[in-house]
N, C-alpha and C positions, 0 to 999 in steps of 0.2 A: 619475542617470537614464541608461538605455541604450535607444536607439531602433533599430528595424529600418530599415536603409538603404533597402531596397526600398519599405517602407511610406511613408517620408518622400518618396522620389523620386516615387512614384505620385501623391502629392497636389499636386505642384508643376505649375503651368501657366505659360504665357508671362507672365502678370501677376505671378506669384510670382517668377519668374526675374528680371524687371525690378526688383522691389522689393529682392531680395537684392543684385543688382549695384549698384543705386543706394546702398544702405546701406554697401556696401564701397568706394564712391568712384568709381563709373563715371558719367560725365556723359551720361546718356541722356535728360534732359529735352528736350522739343521734337522728338524724333525719332519717326517712325512707321514701321510695318511690322515684319514678323518678323525681317528681316535688316538689321542696321545696320552702317555702315562709318564710319571716321574718328572713332570714339568715344574720348574722353579717359579713360584708366584711372587707377587709384590709384597714388600714388607708391610704395606698398609693393611693387608689381609692377614697379618700375623705369621707370614711364612718365615721360616728360619733359613739355615744355610743349605739344607737338603731339599730337593724338589719332591714334593709329595702330591702335586695336583694332577688330576685327570681332566682332560679337555676334549670335548667333542666339537670339532670345528663346524660340522654341519648344522648343529643346533645352537652353538654358542654356549653350551652348558659346561660348567666347571665344578669340580668337587675336590676338596682337600682331604687326602687320606691321612694327613698329619694331625697334630693335636687340636687345631682350630675347628676341624669338621666343617669348614666353610663350604657352602653350596649356593649356586645361583647361575644366572646367565650373564651375557655381556652387559645387559642393562643394570643388573645388580652390581657387577664389577665396577662399571664406570661411576655409579652413584657412590659406592663405598670407598673407592680409591680416590676419586676426585672430590668427595665431600659435597655432592650436589643433590638437589631435589630431583624428583622424577622428570618434571618438565625441563629442568636444566640439563638433565642427562640426555634427553632427546636432542636438545639443541647442540650439546657438545658432540654427539655422534654425527649429526648432520654436518656440522662445521668441519670436524676432523676428516670425514670421508668425502666432503664436498658433494653430498647427495642432492639430487634434484627433487626436493620435496616441497610442496606448497605449505606455507604456514597457515594455520587456522586462527583467524582473528574472531573472537567470540563476543557477541553483544547480546545481553539478556539470555545467555545460554544457547544462542543459535550461531552456527558456524557460517561465516561469509566467504570462506575459502572455496576454491573450485575443487570438484571431486577429481581424484586421480584417474588416469586412463583405465586402470584395472577395476574401477568401481562403477556401480550403477546406482540409480536413485530408486529408493523404495517408494511406494505410493504416498507416504507422508513426507516425502522430500528428504529423508535421511539417507546419507551415503551408505550403500550396502555393498559389501565385497562380493566378488564372484564366488561361485561354488568351488570348493576344493575337492569335492567328490560328487559323483552323480547319484541321483536317487536310485538308479538301477543297481549301482555297485553296493550301496547301503542295503538295498533289499536283499541282494544275494548273501551278504554277510549275515543279515538277520535270519534268513531262512536256514543258513548253515547252522547257526547257533541253536535254532529251535528244531533241528532235524534229529535223526535217530542214530547218527554215527557215534562211535565210542567217545571221540574227542568232544563232540557236541554235548553228549549227556554228562560227561565229567565237568565241562566248563559251566554248563547250565546249573548243575548241582552245586558247584562251588559258589557261584554267584548267589544262589538262593539260600543254601544251607550255611555257608561260611561267611558270606558278605551281607546277608540280610535283605537281598532284593526280592521282590515278588515277581511272579510270572507276568502279572498285569503291567508292571513297570518295565520289565524287559521288552514286552511287546509295544507298549506305548512309546517308549524312548528308542525303539528299534535298535537295541544293543545287538552287536553282531560278532561273528567269529570269522577271522580271516585266516586263510591257509597260504603260506609263503614258503614252499619247500626249498627255494633257492636262496633264502635270506640266511646269512651266516649267523645272525643273532638269535633267531628263533623261527620255528615252523608255524606255530599257532599264535594268534593275537586276538585278544578281546578288543572290539572296536566300539567306540562311543561317538556317534555322529552328533554334531552340535548345530541345530538350526539357528538362523538369524532371528533375533528377538522381535524384528518388525513384522514377522508373520509372512503372509503370502501363501499362495496355493499353487504348487507346494512350496514350503519355505526353503530358502537358500541354505544349503549346508555349508557354513562358513568355517568350520573347523572339525577335525576328527582327532579324538584322543584314543591312542592305542597302547596296550600293555602286553608284553610277551606272556604267554600262558604255557604251562608245562602239564599236559594231560596225565603223564605217568606219575607226577608228584601231586596231581590234583591241586595245583596252586600256581602262583606267579612264578615265572622264570626270572631269576635275578642275576645282576652282575656280581663280580667277586666281592664288591663292597656291600652286598646285601640289598641293593636298591632295585626296584622294578625297572625293566628295560622299556623305554618309551618308543612309540612309533606314532608321531603326531604330524598333522598337516593343518595349515592355516595359522593365522595369527591369533592374538588374545581375543576372546569373545566372552560374552555373558551367556552362561548356560542357564536358561530360565525354566525351572521345573515347577512353577506355581500352576496348579491345574486351572482349567477354565472355570471350574466350580471350586473356588479355594477352600482349603481346610480351615477349621476354626483355630486361629492362632496367628502368631507373627510370621514374618518371612525370615527364614534362617539364611544368613550369608555364610556359606561353607567355604573351605579352602580347596576342595577337590571334587571331581565329578562323581566318584563313588560315594563320597559323603552326601552329596546332594541327592543322588539316586536312592541311597538307603534311607535318607530322611523322608523322601517322598513315599517310599515303600511303607514307612511306619506312620504315615498320616500327617506329615508336616509340609508346609510351604517352603520350598528351598530354591536357592540360586547359588551359583558359584562362577568365578572367573576360571578360565582354562589355562592360565599361565602362571599359577602359583600365587603366594600370598602378596607379593609386592605389586601386582599389576591390576589395579582397579581404577577404571576411568570415570571421570566426572559425569559423562553422559549416561553411564550405567546407574549412577545414583539418581539422576533426573528421571530415568526410566522407572526405577523402583518406586519413586515417589508418586507415580501415577497408578500403581497397583493397589487394588482395593484392600487386601489384607495388610499391606504395609501402611496404608493410610489409617486404618482403624486399629491395628494391633501392633504397629511398629515393626522394626527390624532388630534381630539379635545377631550380632557378629559372633560366630562360633568357629574361630580358627583353631588350628591344631595346638595342642598343649606343648609347644616347644618354643625355642627362642624366637624363630622367625614369626610364628603365629602370634606370639604375645607382643612382638615389636610392631607388626603391621595391623593387628586388630584395631587398636585405638586410632591409628592413622586413617584407616578406611571408615571407621565410625565417625570421624570428624567430617569426612566427605559427605556421608549420608546425613549427618546432622545439619550441614550447610544446605542440603537439599530440602530441609524442612521436616525431616522424619524424626519420630521418637525412636532413639537408638539405645540399645543396651549391649554390653560386651560380656559374653560368657567366658568363664575360666574352666577349660577342660582339664582333666587330670594329666599329669606329666606324661608325655610320650603318647598320648591318645588323641585321635581325631573323632569327628562325629560318627564315622562308621564304626570305629572301635567301641565307642560308648554304646551304640545301639546293639552291636553284636554281643557285647558282654553283659549289658544290663537291660536291653530292650527299651521300649518307648518311655517307660517310667523314668529310667536313668537319665535320658536326654531331657525329658520334660523337667526333671529336677534341676538340671544345670541351667536350662533356659529360664525357669521361674526365678532362679536366684542370680541371674545375670545383673551386673552392676549398670545402673543408668549412666549413659555417657554425659560427661560434663566437660566442655572445652577447657575450663579453668583447671579442673582437676586432672585432666588427661594430658595437658601440655607438659612436655618434658622440661625439667628444670635445667637452667644453664649451668655450666661448670662453676661460674662465679657464685651463683645462688647455692649450689651444692656445698661450696667451700664455706659460705657464710653460715649455712645450716649446721655444719660441723657434726658433732657427735649426735645431736638430735636427729639429723637426717639419717645417719647410719642406723640409729635405733629404730626409726620408723620403717626402714627397709627390712629390718630383721623380723618384723611382726609377721607371723605366718598368715597366708591368705585364707579366706573363708572357704570351706569345703561344703558342698551340698549334703544334706542329711541323707543317710543310706535308706531310702524309702523301701527298697525291695527287701530289706531285712525284716520289715514288719509283717505280721500275719495278714493274710488276704483281706478280710473285712476291715481291719484297722487301717491297712494301707489305702484301700479304696476310699474310706471316709476321709482320711487326712489329705489325700490327693484332691478329692472333690472339693473339700472345704478350702484348701489353699488356692485352687483355681477360682472358686467363687469370690474370693476377696478382691483381687488376687494378692498372694503373698508367698514368700518362700515356704515350702512345706515344713521346714523346721519350726516355724512359728506356731503351727498347729500340732506337729508331732511331739515336740518336747513336753508341753503341758499335758498332752494326751497320755504320755507315759505315767505321769502322776495320777491321772484319772483312773487308769487301769490298775495302778498300785492301790488306789483307794477302794476300788471295787473288790479287791482281794482282801484288803485289811489284814487282820491277824489270823485269817482262816487257814493260811498255809505258810510253811517255812521251808527253806531249802537246807538240807543237811549235807554239808560238804565232807564232814567227818563227825564222829560221835560228839566231839567237844566244840564243834563249830557249826552253828546254824544261822541263817540269815532270813529276815522278814522281807516283805515286798516293798517296804517304804522307800520312796524317792522324793527329794526336794528339788524342784526345777524352777528356774527363774528366767523369764524372757526380759532381756535388756534391750530397750529400743526407745528412741526419742518420742516426744509428744508429736501427734499428728501422723505417726506411722500407723500401720494396721495391727499393732500389737494387741490393742483391746478387742477388736473384732476377731482376731485369730484366737485369742484367749477365750472369748465367748463361744466360738465354735467348739473348742476343746472341752469346756466345762458344761456346755448346755445340757447334755444328758443328765449330769449330776444335779444341776439346778432344778431340772424338771422333777426329778425324784424327790428332791428336798421339798419342793412346793406341794407335791402330792402327799408326802408324809405329813406335812404341816396341816393340810386340809383334813386328812384322815384323823389326825390327833385332835383337832378342834371338834370334829363330829363325835369322836369317842368321849372326849372330855365333857361335851355338852350332855351326852347321854348319862355319863357318870354323875354329873352334878344334878341331873333330874331325878335321881333316886332319892327316896325319902331319907334313908340313912346310909349314905355311901361309905363303903369300907376304904379307909385310907390305904390299906395294903393293895387294894385293887385299882388305885388311881392310875389312869392310863399314862404310859411313858411314851414320849414322842421319839419316834425313830429318826435318827439323823444320818444324813449322807454328806452334808457339807456345812462348814462353819466359816465365818469371817472374823470371829472373835479369837484373837491369838493370845489372850491372857492365860497363864497356866491355870488359874482358878476356873475359868470357863471351860477349858479343855478337859480338865479332870472330871468336871461334873458331867460333861457330855459322854466321856469314856466310861464313867461309872454306870450310866444308863444305856450306853451303846458300846459294850466291850469289844465288838467286832472292829471298831475304829471309825474315824471320820476324816474327810478330806478338808484341809485348810486351804481355801481358794480365795484369793483376793486380787482384784485387778491391779491394785497398787500395794506392793509389799514394803514400801519405804517405811511406813509407820511401824510395822512389825520389826524390821531389822534395826530401826533407830530407837526402839523402845528399851533397849538394854543399856542402862547407864551403869558405869563401873561403880559409882558411889551410891546408887539407890537400888539395891538388890539385883543389879544387872548381871553379875557373875552367877548368882544363884539361879536366876531365870534362865540364863543361857545353859547352865548345867542341866536344868530340867529338860530343855529342848534336846540337848545332846543325848540324854537318856531315852527320850521318846524316839529319836532317830534310830538309836541302837535297838529299840524294842525290848529293853530291859526294864525292870520294875521302876516305875516313876511314882513319886509321892508328893503330896501337897497338903499343907495345913490351910484350911479355910476358916475364916472367922465365923464363929457360931456353929460350924458344922463339924469341927474336929478335923481329923486327918483322913485323907482319901488316898488309897494306894491302888495303882493299876499295874497288874503283873505283866501284861504284854501290850503296852500302848502301841497303837498304830495310827499315826497322823501324817500321812503324806501331805506335801505342801506344793502348791503351784501358784504362780502369780506373775505380775509384770513389775518393772521398775525402770525409771528413766536413768540414763547413764550418769547424769550429774547427781541425781539423788543417791545412786549406789555409791559413788565416790564420797559423798557427804556423810552417808549413814554408816557405811561399813568402816569400823574402827579397829584398833589393835585388840580390843577386848574380844572381838569376834574371832580373831586369829589365835589369841592366847588360849581360849577355851576349846578350840577345835571346831567351833560352830561353822566358820566360813568354809572350811574344807568340805563340809557336807552339802554345800549348795552347788547345784549343777547350773552353770550359766550358759545362755545361748544368746548371741547378739548377731543375728543374720543381717545382711544388707537390706536397707529399706528400698522400696520400689515406689515410683510415682503412682498415685491412685488414678485408676482408669475404670470406667464403667465396663462391666462384663455381664452378659446374660447367663454365664455359667452358674450353676447352683448344685447343691447336694440333692441327688435324686432320692425318691422315697425308698427305692430298692437298696441303695447304698446305705442310707440311714438305718433302715430296718435290720439289715444284716449286721451292722455294727452294734445296734441296740441288743440284738440277740446275744452277741458275745458278752456285752456288759452284764446283761441279766444273768447269764450262766456264771459269770465270775462272782456276782453278788450272791449267787445261790450256793457257792462253794461251802461245803460243810466245814465248820471250825475244827481246829485241832489236827489238821493233816500235816504230815511231814513228807516231803519229796526228796528222793535221793537221786544221784547221778547214775545213769547206765554205765556199764564198763567202758564203752566207746567214748561217752561224754566225759567220764573221769579222766581218760587219757588225754583228751583235748584240754580239759581244765588244768591238769597238772603241767602240761607243756606251757600253756599260757601263763599260769601262776609263776612258774620258775623264771620265764623270760621277763615278765613284768617286774618281778622283784630284782632281777639282775640289772634291768634298766634303772630301777629305782635307786639302787646302790650307787649309781654314778651321778645322781642329782645332788646338788648342794642342799644343805638344810635350808628350809624356808617354806613359804606358803605353797609354791609350785610343787614341791615334793609332797606336801600334805595332800594336795589335790590329786596327784598321781597315785598316791597310796589309797585314797578313798575310791579312786576309779576302779581298783580291783574289786572292792566290795560292791560297788554299783553294778559291775558286770555280773557278779553272782546273783544279785537281786533281779537284774534284768532277765537272767536265764530262767528264774522262777516265773516271772511275770509273762514272758513270751511263751513259755511252755504251756502255762495255763490258758493263755489266749489261743494257742494252737489247738489245744484240746477242745476249747469251747467252740472253735470254728470248724472242727472236724478234720484239721490237717494232720493230727496224730491222735492215736488212742493209747499211747504209752503212759503207764502209771509212773514211769521214771523220767526224769529230765534227760532227754536223749541228745545225741551229738548234734543233730540239726538245730535244736534249741540253743545249745551252747554256742554254736558257730554264729548264729544271727545275734546272740547276745554279745559276742566278741566284737562284731561289726559296730553295733550301736554303742556299746560301752566305750570302745576306742574313740568313736566320734564324739561322744559326750565329754570324755576326758580331754581330748585335743581341743575341742571348742571352748571348754572352760579355761584351759591354759591359755588359749588365744585371747580370750576376754581379759584374763589377768594381765597378759603382756600388753595388750592394746590400751588398757585403761590404767596401767601402772599400779595394779592392786598389790604387787609385791612391796611397793614403797609404803602403802597404807598399813601393812602389817607391822612396820617398824614403829615402836612407841614414840611419842613426842619427845621423851627424854633422849632416846637414841638418835632421833632426827636432829635434835638440837646439838648433840655431840658431833654428828657428822658435819655440821656447818662450821664448827670451830676449827681453827688452824691447829697444827700439831702442837705448837706451844703458843700460849696467849696470856694476856693480862685480864684481870677482872673487868676492866673498862671495855676491852674488846668484846667480852662475852655479854656485857650489859647492852651494847649496841645491837648485837644480834638478837638478844631477847626482846628488846624494844621493837625491832622490826617484825618479830613474830608474835607480838602481844603477849609475851610470857611475863607474868609478874616476877618482880625481883626476888620475892620470898620463895617462889617455886624454883627459880634458877639456883639459889643457894641450896635448897633441899636436894635438887638434882646433883649438885656438886658433891654433896655428902654421899649420896647413893652411888654415884659413879666412882668415888674414891674407895668405898667399901667393896665394890665389885671388881676393883683393880683396873678399870678402864681409864682412870684419870689419876694423875699423881700431882700433889701439891709441892712445888719446888721451894717456894717461900711465900711469904705473905703477898697476895695479889698476883702470883705467877703460877700457872699450871702447865702441865704437859700431858698429852694423850699417850697412853702406853700401847 
C-alpha cells in the first residue's frame, strides 16, 4: 500500500494526534488543552524518568526540553519509535486510526488512485488540493506589510536588513503581515503564502507558513524554548522559487521557506518543502527533474547544519538521484542554515559551500548496517573521527584576488580552494624578498609559502593550478623573449663586454635542484616561484643516503629566508643572504604517501608544506569564464606587488599587535596540549604561516587600494587569522585522512611496533620477511633499539620490549 502524505495529514485532527502519540508511548492521559508541557515520552526517543516533552495537539508537534533535544511531528514520532520508513509510517497511521484514505498505486510514476473529495485536478491531470487561503486575504496581508504603519516598517526592515530578503522578492512572493489582536500567542505574524507548483491563473494557495513577529523587539517572537512560534495552514507542499527566467546555477533544495526566499534574493534558484527536513515526496523529485536549471546544472541539497539536516539530506538526495538528477550534498557550518550563511557571509559564502558540495553516490551514502560497523571495528571509528572538509574562507581574500579566484573556480568548475591555495604562493612569489614582517626586533618573517594541492588523476587539479600560476607563466615567457632579444643584440656587438652580458629575469622555475635554484637566486636576488604541476619528483628526490638530508636542510633554510649556501662544481661557492623561493604544485594522494618519508619529518621539511585536498567534483561543461575586467584587476595587484621596492620592513599597528598577541598566546596554549609528533609540528608552523599571510594580505590590500596603512593593521591580521586557521586545519585534516602521522615513524620503529611485547628471533624474522626487511638490517635494528633502551635482550634468541 502507498498513501499520499498530504491526504493522510489533512485527515488528522487534535484527537488523532493525541491517539497516535499515546500509542507511541506518550503519557498524555489526564492532560487537557491544545498545548501540553511536562509530558513523559517513550523510551525509544531517549526519555528518562522525568517528563520533559512539550506537545501541541493541534499541529502534532513535539519537542523534548530534556537532554535529547528531540523535535518532530507525529510522522517523525511514528517513524522513530516504530522503526519504519516514511511510506510504512503512513500505512501504520492509516491502519491504527482506521482512516478512510485511498491508496495510490503508482505505475511509471503516475498515480492510478482516485482523487480525494477535497482535491481537484490541475490542467495536467495532477491532483491539486483546495486553497487554504484566498488570494484576497493574501493580498491584504501583503499590502499591510508594504504599508507605512510602524509594525509594517519594522517587519519589512527586519526581513530586508536582518534576513537578507530583497523588496523585489517580498513583492514577487507576496510576503505578508497578519494582525491578530485576539490571538494569545502573538499579535503580529509574518505570512508566507505557498502556491501550488502546477501553476494556474491564479495559482492555488495550498499552504501558508506563518511566524510570530515582535515589532518592539524587531525580530521573531519566540517560545520559552527559544523557538519561533508557527502559524501554519495546509499540508506539506513544494515551495518552488525557481524564476521563470532561471538564474545561472543549480537548484538549491533548502530546508525552510526563509532559506529559499533569501537564496532567491541573492540570485540562486531555490526550492523547499514546507514541513521540515523529513518530508520530501517522490513526485517533487519528478517535478524538479523537469526544471531546466536542474537538468543542466543539477540540484544541491543544502539542509541545515544540524543533526536532522545531515540525517535527511542524503536520504532526499537519493530520491533526487533516482529521478535522474545530478545531485550534490552541501555541508553547512554547525548550527547554520542557508539564510544564516547568506546573512553572515553573503552570496560568496553560500557559493563556496555549493561549489564544494560532495557529489551524491548511492553506494557511498548508504548507511552501514550495525553488523558491518562491528566488522569494521577500529578502522570505522577512525574514519568517523576524520574532520569534514570546510570551504575555503573566500571573503577573507582582498577584493580583486577574491574575484579572480571565484571566477576561475566557477569556470572550471572546482572548489575555490583549488585555485585559492596555489594563488597564495603566487602572491608570495610576487613579493619575494622585497618585504618582511617584523613581529619584534628579533623576529621577522618573509612572505614565503609552500602550498600543495592533493587530488587524484582526472580531477580538476591541473586546470585549477594552471589558473593560479598563469599570470606568472606569462611573465616568465615575456622575460625569456626579452632576454633572447637582448642577448642577440649583445652577441651582435663586435667586442661584447662579458660584464654587460644580459641576465635573464626569472619569475618561475620548475628545476628544484639546489644548484639550479642558487644560480637563479644569484642573478635574481628578489626570488623566484618554484611551480610544478607534479611535485612528486621534488618531494621524492631527497634520499637519506645520497645527500638527501643535506638537500632538505638547504630547502629548510630557503623556507626560513636565512642565508643559504651551495657549492657548485667548477663555480665555487654561492651564498644567498635572503633566499625567497615560494613553492606551489600538485600531487596525487598515492604519490604523496609513497614519496613522503620519515626523512622529511626528521628534518622539519614536511611541517612546512601546506596541504589542501578538497572534494573532487564531476566535470561538467560551463560557459562561465574569467572576465577581462576581473583578470585585469587581479593583474594590477600582481604588478604592484612585483614592483614593491626591496628592503622594506613592515611592523604591526598597535591594534594589530593586540590581536596578534592574543592569537599567539591562545595558539601556543593549544599547542602545549598536543602530543609530540607531526601534527604538533604542523600546528606550530601554522603560527608562522599566519604571520606570513598577514604580510601578504596587507600588501595585497595596499595594492588594491583597500588600505593605505604603512603598518600591517588589525583588518589584515584578522583576515590572516581566518585563512591561516583554515590552512592549518586543512593540512591537519589531510594528515589525518591519509595517515601521514604513521609515515613519520621510521621503518625501524614501525618494525618494533609490529613485534609482540616479548618475542623470539624466529618470530622477528617472520615479520621481517613479510615486510621485505633484510636479515642484516633486522639485526642492525636490534642493536640500535637496545642502545636506545627500547629493546632488552633477555637471553640468546629472546627479546623483550621495554
